[in-house]
C-alpha positions as CSV (number, residue, x, y, z in Angstrom):
1,M,-2.1,19.2,2.6
2,N,-0.4,17.6,5.5
3,K,2.2,15.2,4.0
4,L,2.0,11.7,5.2
5,P,4.9,9.5,5.2
6,D,5.4,7.1,2.0
7,Y,5.5,4.1,4.0
8,M,1.7,4.5,4.5
9,F,0.9,4.1,0.9
10,T,3.0,0.9,0.2
11,R,1.3,-2.2,-0.6
12,R,2.8,-3.9,2.5
13,F,1.3,-1.6,4.9
14,L,-1.9,-1.3,3.3
15,F,-2.6,-4.8,2.7
16,S,-1.6,-5.9,6.1
17,T,-4.2,-3.1,7.3
18,V,-6.8,-5.3,5.4
19,L,-6.0,-8.2,7.2
20,F,-6.0,-6.6,10.9
21,I,-9.5,-5.5,9.7
22,V,-10.7,-8.8,9.1
23,A,-9.1,-10.2,12.3
24,F,-10.6,-7.4,14.3
25,S,-14.0,-7.8,12.8
26,V,-14.2,-11.4,13.9
27,L,-13.4,-10.6,17.4
28,F,-15.8,-7.4,17.2
29,L,-18.7,-9.2,15.9
30,Q,-18.7,-12.0,18.5
31,L,-18.7,-9.2,21.2
32,Y,-21.3,-7.3,19.4
33,S,-23.6,-10.1,18.6
34,P,-25.5,-10.4,21.9
35,F,-26.6,-6.4,21.8
36,S,-27.8,-6.5,18.3
37,S,-31.3,-7.5,17.0
38,T,-29.8,-7.6,13.3
39,Y,-26.8,-9.8,13.7
40,W,-27.0,-12.8,11.6
41,F,-23.3,-13.8,11.0
42,T,-23.0,-17.6,11.8
43,L,-21.1,-20.8,10.5
44,R,-24.0,-23.1,11.1
45,E,-27.1,-22.5,9.4
46,S,-26.3,-23.2,5.4
47,Y,-27.8,-19.9,3.9
48,K,-26.4,-17.7,6.9
49,L,-23.2,-19.3,6.3
50,L,-23.1,-18.6,2.6
51,G,-24.1,-15.0,3.6
52,T,-21.3,-14.7,5.9
53,I,-18.8,-15.9,3.4
54,T,-20.3,-13.7,0.8
55,M,-20.2,-10.6,3.1
56,Y,-16.6,-11.2,3.8
57,A,-15.5,-12.0,0.2
58,F,-17.0,-8.9,-1.2
59,S,-15.7,-6.8,1.6
60,V,-12.0,-8.0,1.2
61,L,-12.1,-7.7,-2.4
62,F,-13.4,-4.3,-2.0
63,L,-11.0,-3.1,0.4
64,I,-8.1,-4.6,-1.4
65,S,-9.1,-2.7,-4.6
66,S,-9.7,0.5,-2.7
67,K,-6.0,0.1,-1.3
68,I,-4.8,-0.2,-4.9
69,L,-6.8,2.8,-5.9
70,L,-5.5,4.9,-2.7
71,M,-2.0,4.0,-3.8
72,D,-2.6,5.3,-7.2
73,L,-4.0,8.4,-6.0
74,N,-1.2,9.1,-3.6
75,R,1.3,8.5,-6.5
76,R,-0.4,10.9,-8.8
77,Y,-1.8,13.5,-6.4
78,G,-0.6,13.0,-3.1
79,V,-2.9,12.0,-0.1
80,G,-2.8,14.3,2.8
81,V,-4.6,13.7,6.2
82,W,-8.0,15.0,5.4
83,G,-8.0,13.0,2.1
84,L,-7.1,9.7,3.9
85,I,-10.1,10.6,6.2
86,L,-12.7,11.2,3.6
87,F,-11.2,8.1,1.7
88,S,-11.6,5.9,4.7
89,L,-15.2,7.4,5.4
90,S,-16.2,6.5,1.9
91,E,-14.9,2.8,2.2
92,V,-17.3,2.8,5.6
93,L,-20.3,3.8,3.5
94,I,-19.7,1.4,0.5
95,V,-19.0,-1.7,3.1
96,S,-22.1,-0.6,4.7
97,I,-24.1,-0.7,1.6
98,I,-22.7,-4.1,0.6
99,Y,-23.5,-5.4,4.6
100,I,-27.1,-4.2,4.0
101,A,-27.7,-5.7,0.7
102,I,-26.6,-9.2,1.8
103,S,-28.5,-8.8,5.3
104,L,-31.7,-8.1,3.4
105,L,-31.0,-11.2,1.2
106,V,-30.1,-13.2,4.3
107,R,-32.8,-12.1,6.7
108,Q,-35.5,-11.3,4.2
109,N,-38.8,-10.1,5.8
110,E,-37.1,-10.4,9.4
111,V,-35.6,-6.9,9.3
112,S,-36.6,-3.6,7.6
113,L,-34.3,-1.4,5.9
114,K,-35.0,1.3,8.3
115,D,-33.8,-0.6,11.3
116,L,-30.9,-1.8,9.6
117,F,-29.4,1.1,8.0
118,P,-28.3,3.0,10.9
119,R,-27.3,-0.3,12.8
120,A,-25.1,-1.1,9.9
121,I,-23.3,2.3,9.7
122,F,-22.7,2.3,13.4
123,C,-21.3,-1.4,13.2
124,I,-19.1,-0.8,10.1
125,L,-17.9,2.4,11.3
126,L,-16.3,0.7,14.5
127,I,-15.3,-2.1,12.6
128,L,-13.1,-0.1,10.3
129,V,-12.4,2.8,12.1
130,I,-10.9,1.3,15.1
131,P,-8.4,-0.8,13.3
132,Y,-7.8,2.3,10.9
133,V,-6.9,4.7,13.7
134,I,-4.4,1.8,15.4
135,A,-2.7,1.0,11.9
136,Y,-2.5,4.6,10.7
137,L,-0.8,5.6,13.8
138,Y,1.6,3.0,13.7
139,G,2.2,3.6,10.0
140,Y,2.7,7.4,10.6
141,A,5.2,6.7,13.2
142,H,7.1,3.9,11.5
143,G,7.0,5.9,8.5
144,L,8.7,8.9,10.0
145,K,11.4,6.7,11.4
146,I,12.2,5.5,8.0
147,Q,12.3,8.8,6.6
148,S,14.6,10.0,9.6
149,G,17.0,7.0,9.5
150,S,17.8,4.9,12.4
151,S,20.1,7.6,14.0
152,P,19.5,11.3,13.9
153,S,23.2,11.8,13.2
154,K,23.5,9.4,10.5
155,P,22.3,10.7,6.9
156,K,19.8,8.9,5.2
157,G,21.8,7.9,2.1
158,A,24.8,6.2,4.5
159,L,22.0,3.7,5.9
160,I,22.6,0.1,4.9
161,V,19.6,-1.9,3.5
162,S,19.1,-5.4,2.6
163,I,17.5,-6.9,-0.3
164,H,16.0,-10.5,0.1
165,D,15.1,-13.1,-2.6
166,N,11.7,-14.9,-2.7
167,K,12.4,-17.2,0.2
168,G,13.3,-14.3,2.4
169,N,17.2,-14.7,2.4
170,V,19.3,-11.5,2.4
171,K,21.0,-11.5,-1.0
172,L,22.5,-8.1,-1.2
173,S,23.2,-5.4,1.5
174,L,24.6,-1.8,0.6
175,R,24.2,1.8,1.2
176,I,21.0,3.7,0.0
177,M,23.4,6.2,-1.8
178,D,25.1,3.5,-3.7
179,I,21.6,2.1,-5.4
180,L,21.0,3.5,-8.8
181,Y,18.3,1.5,-10.3
182,A,16.7,-1.9,-10.8
183,V,15.3,-3.8,-13.6
184,S,12.5,-6.6,-13.4
185,E,13.2,-9.6,-15.7
186,D,10.8,-12.4,-15.7
187,N,11.3,-14.1,-12.1
188,Y,14.4,-12.0,-11.4
189,V,15.3,-8.4,-10.7
190,K,18.8,-7.2,-11.4
191,I,19.8,-4.4,-9.0
192,F,22.5,-1.9,-10.3
193,Y,24.7,0.0,-7.7
194,E,28.0,1.7,-7.4
195,Q,31.0,0.2,-5.9
196,D,34.4,2.0,-5.8
197,G,33.3,4.2,-8.8
198,T,32.3,1.2,-10.9
199,V,28.6,0.4,-11.8
200,R,28.1,-3.4,-10.9
201,N,24.8,-5.4,-10.6
202,S,23.6,-8.5,-9.0
203,M,20.8,-10.7,-10.1
204,I,18.2,-11.9,-7.2
205,R,15.3,-14.2,-7.6
206,T,12.6,-11.9,-6.6
207,T,9.9,-9.6,-7.9
208,A,9.6,-5.7,-8.5
209,K,6.9,-5.6,-5.7
210,N,9.2,-7.5,-3.1
211,I,12.2,-4.8,-4.1
212,E,9.6,-2.0,-3.4
213,D,8.9,-3.5,0.0
214,D,12.5,-4.0,1.0
215,L,13.4,-0.4,-0.1
216,E,10.1,1.4,0.7
217,G,10.4,5.1,0.4
218,M,14.0,4.6,-0.9
219,I,13.4,3.4,-4.5
220,T,10.8,4.6,-7.1
221,R,8.9,2.8,-9.8
222,C,9.2,4.5,-12.9
223,H,8.1,2.0,-15.4
224,R,6.5,-1.5,-15.2
225,S,10.0,-3.1,-15.5
226,Y,12.3,-0.1,-13.9
227,L,12.8,1.2,-10.5
228,I,15.2,4.1,-9.7
229,N,16.8,5.9,-7.0
230,I,15.2,9.3,-7.3
231,A,18.1,11.0,-5.3
232,K,20.3,9.5,-8.3
233,V,18.3,11.4,-11.2
234,K,20.0,14.4,-12.7
235,F,17.7,14.9,-15.7
236,F,14.2,14.1,-16.3
237,N,13.1,14.5,-20.1
238,N,9.4,15.2,-19.8
239,D,8.3,15.1,-23.3
240,R,5.0,13.2,-23.5
241,D,6.4,11.2,-26.4
242,N,9.7,10.7,-25.1
243,L,9.9,10.0,-21.6
244,F,13.1,9.2,-19.7
245,V,15.6,9.8,-16.9
246,I,19.4,10.1,-16.9
247,L,21.0,9.2,-13.7
248,D,24.1,11.0,-12.4
249,Q,26.3,7.9,-12.8
250,E,28.4,7.7,-16.3
251,G,27.9,4.8,-18.4
252,I,24.2,4.3,-17.7
253,N,21.8,4.5,-20.6
254,P,18.7,6.7,-20.4
255,I,16.1,4.7,-18.2
256,P,12.5,4.7,-19.7
257,V,9.6,6.6,-17.8
258,S,5.9,5.4,-18.4
259,R,3.1,7.8,-18.9
260,S,1.4,6.4,-15.9
261,Y,4.5,7.3,-13.5
262,R,5.3,10.7,-15.3
263,D,3.4,12.8,-12.8
264,A,4.9,11.0,-9.6
265,I,8.4,11.4,-10.9
266,A,8.0,15.1,-12.0
267,K,6.4,15.6,-8.3
268,L,9.4,13.8,-6.6
269,L,11.9,15.5,-8.3
270,S,10.3,18.9,-7.6
271,Q,10.5,18.3,-3.9
């Protein structure tokens, strides 16, 4: 399995890819419509407008759900190049089926399944594959840049990262090597870090998801409410009934690990 950068499986990247696909599809269909006898998307006729909205709604909901599944598969088992290709092709097939089903309802007796099926596969293949190639090439390059750091001579742990609040304001900047863990508490996240040999913390009005995005590939969720710097873990108790990690900083209580994140933590620690 060819290892892909963690950035390619972050919510920010995958959900942005879905938005890119939607924008690309609108442009593509406008260019494709004069050459297709089965094209029916329109904002004018009411029943075709309903079909257009339904098609986009179902497709976007499916793609978002599939991205969530992809993130979970990568977290549990790791997704390589061929796994990503097969997963993307399965998306093409399912979106094609959605398109065919809605087209048959909208066009009714105007088009046959025999004519529609190959055209649908071809059209959806282009609509998804072209944005995927562009997005994944960018994600791969950007992910490698994050992993290698901003400078080849500068250790990754020495990099300065910034953490933002819900409004996008920078609330905390510190070295990656100083980050210990984070705890989600209602509408706030408490960041624990080392400073001058002492454990300190800062409370920021944000979400755990935003913290993951700010520190993509640098901090790992181990529990619904906890995120840890995997480089700071010195012990992992992998007992099925008592999962927790201990960090290498004195004075920090064991941090719980939920069963759903158990395999991902074990995999990261083994690398």
